[in-house]
C-alpha positions as CSV (number, residue, x, y, z in Angstrom):
1,M,-2.3,8.8,9.2
2,V,-3.5,5.9,6.9
3,D,-1.5,3.0,5.8
4,E,-2.5,3.1,2.1
5,E,-1.5,-0.5,1.4
6,K,-3.7,-1.9,4.3
7,G,-6.3,0.9,4.3
8,A,-6.2,1.1,8.1
9,A,-5.2,3.7,10.6
10,A,-1.5,3.6,11.3
11,S,0.0,4.4,14.6
12,S,1.2,8.0,15.2
13,P,5.0,8.7,15.4
14,D,4.9,8.4,19.1
15,G,3.5,4.9,18.8
16,R,0.0,5.6,20.1
17,L,-3.0,4.8,18.0
18,P,-5.2,7.7,16.9
19,A,-8.8,7.9,18.2
20,P,-11.3,5.8,16.2
21,L,-13.2,7.4,13.4
22,T,-16.9,7.1,14.3
23,P,-19.9,7.9,12.1
24,D,-21.3,10.5,14.6
25,R,-18.3,12.7,13.8
26,A,-18.5,12.2,10.0
27,F,-19.1,15.1,7.5
28,V,-19.4,15.4,3.8
29,V,-17.7,18.5,2.5
30,Q,-18.4,19.7,-1.1
31,V,-16.2,22.4,-2.4
32,R,-17.5,24.8,-5.1
33,Q,-15.7,24.4,-8.5
34,S,-14.9,28.1,-8.6
35,S,-13.6,28.2,-5.1
36,A,-10.1,29.3,-4.4
37,L,-8.3,26.8,-2.2
38,T,-7.4,29.4,0.5
39,P,-8.6,29.6,4.1
40,E,-10.3,33.0,3.3
41,A,-12.0,32.0,0.1
42,L,-12.9,28.3,0.3
43,S,-16.6,27.9,-0.3
44,G,-19.1,25.1,-0.6
45,R,-21.5,23.0,1.4
46,V,-21.0,20.7,4.5
47,E,-23.4,18.1,5.8
48,H,-23.2,16.2,9.1
49,I,-23.9,12.5,8.2
50,V,-25.8,11.4,11.3
51,S,-28.0,14.4,11.9
52,G,-28.4,15.6,8.3
53,R,-27.7,19.2,9.4
54,A,-26.2,21.1,6.5
55,T,-25.0,24.6,5.6
56,S,-23.1,26.5,3.0
57,F,-19.8,28.1,4.0
58,T,-17.5,30.8,2.4
59,S,-14.3,30.3,4.5
60,V,-12.5,27.6,6.4
61,G,-13.5,29.4,9.6
62,E,-17.2,29.0,8.7
63,L,-16.7,25.4,7.8
64,L,-14.9,24.6,11.1
65,G,-17.4,26.7,13.1
66,F,-20.3,24.6,11.7
67,M,-18.5,21.4,12.5
68,E,-17.6,22.5,16.1
69,Q,-21.2,23.7,16.7
70,T,-22.7,20.4,15.4
71,L,-20.3,18.2,17.4
72,S,-20.8,20.2,20.6
73,R,-24.6,19.8,20.2
74,R,-24.2,16.0,19.8
75,E,-22.1,15.8,22.9
76,E,-24.6,17.6,25.2
77,P,-26.6,15.4,27.5
78,G,-29.9,14.4,26.0
79,A,-28.8,15.4,22.5
């Protein structure tokens, strides 16, 4: 949740602050102009900012799968 006036993360409804947003967990997602905005048909390209790994996707499942795989690689010892 973002406080648009201050541009900072606001606390969650239960009063706890969300986890910090760190660059090693940042992605750029580019959605194709012709893409339907549905979980089954969303298509485009995603790039992990820190590693530069990138791929195309044709569904939300593929997008999230790439993100999960990329983050799990970064969290492995020696990665």
